N, C-alpha and C positions, 0 to 999 in steps of 0.2 A: 503494500500500500503506500509506503513512504518513497520507495522507488518510483512509483507511478507519478505521485505528486512532484518529487524533485525533478525528474526527466521531463516535466511540463515546461520547464524554463528553458529558453534558449541558450545554447553554451553549456548546458549540464553535461558533465563528463564523470561517470563513476570511476573511470580509472585515476582521476585526480585525488581520490580519497574518500569522498562520501563521508565527511567527518570522520574518518578512521583516526584511529589512535596511533601515534608514532613518536619515535625519537630519532635523534641525528638529523639527516636532511628532511625527515617526515615530521618533524615536530614543528608546530607552528612557528616557533621562534628560534628553531635550530638547537634545542637543548640535547645534551649527550644522553647515552643509554644510562650510564650512572645517575644523572640527574633526573631522568624519566623514572627510574626505578625506585629511587628515594622519594620523589614526590608522590607517586602512586602508593607506596607502602605507608607513608605519613598521612596522606590524606584519608586513605581508607581507615587507618587506625583511629584517626580523630573522629571519622564518620560513626564508626562503631561504638567509640566512647560516648559520643552524643545520644546515639541510640539507646544504649544501655541506660545511661543516666536518665534521659527524658522518660524512659518507660518504666523506671524502677518505682516500687511502692513509695519511696521517699519524695518522688517528684510531684509537684502539683498536678492533679487531675485535668485533663483536657487540653494541655498544652504541648503534648508531645510531638503532634504534627508540626505546630509552629517552630518548635526548636529544631526538628529534623530538617524541615524545609529551609529554614534559615542556614543551617549549617551546611546543606547541600549546595545552597546558592553560593555562600562564600567559598566553599572546596572549588566549585567551577570557576570562580572569578580568579582564584589564585593558580589554578592548574590548567585551565585551558591553554595558556601560551606555551605551556611545557609539553603537554601529551594530547590535548583535546579533552581532557578528563575522562578517566574511566571510572574508577573505585567500583566497578561492577562488570565481571567477564562477559555477561550477556549483552552489555551496551557495547562492547568491544567487537564481540564476534559477528554480531550482524552486519555493521559497516564494512568489516574485514572480509566476510564472504562476498559482499558485493564488489567491493574493490578488488578483490582476488589475487593481486601479485604481492607487493612490498607488505602490505598490510596483514597478509597471512603469516608472512615471514617473521613480523614483529609481533604477532598476537600472543605469543608465549609470555611476553612481559606482562600484559594485561590479564593474564589468568594467574601468574605466580605472584605479582605485586599486591593484589587485593587479598589473596588467600594469605600471604604473611601478614598483611596489614590488619586483616580480620582477628588472626591469631593473637596479635601484638594488642590489638585493641582489647579483645576479650581478657587477656591475662592482666593488662594494667588496669582495666575496670575493677577485675578480682582483686587485684593487690591494693589499689589506691582508693577505691570508692565504694566497693560493696558494703562496707561497714555501714553506710548510711541507709541501706535496706532493712 
């Protein structure tokens, strides 16, 4: 469905990336593999921390969606120039499948980094913040 919409614009080129996540020459601002890896791990870790904290019993009821949405907005503002923002392997896989070449070759990072970041976020929450539950 998104492909049909996007391809309706004159000059659309799926091979140009289709908002695929990337590093090196495929990073929006040319960030390295290391920078992309660290960015995606840290952003995912903080996103998990916000989700865990906002949905804990100690958090005010009814505000989780606001906190999570604002956190994801901030994550995008910070990391779009670095990698086009993933923090979600499914978000990276779809565009990579349409792009087909370089994006599939770099897709591993956008599976590995969120998995590492998710584990680090869960462990950090357990160690630092869980006592408030």
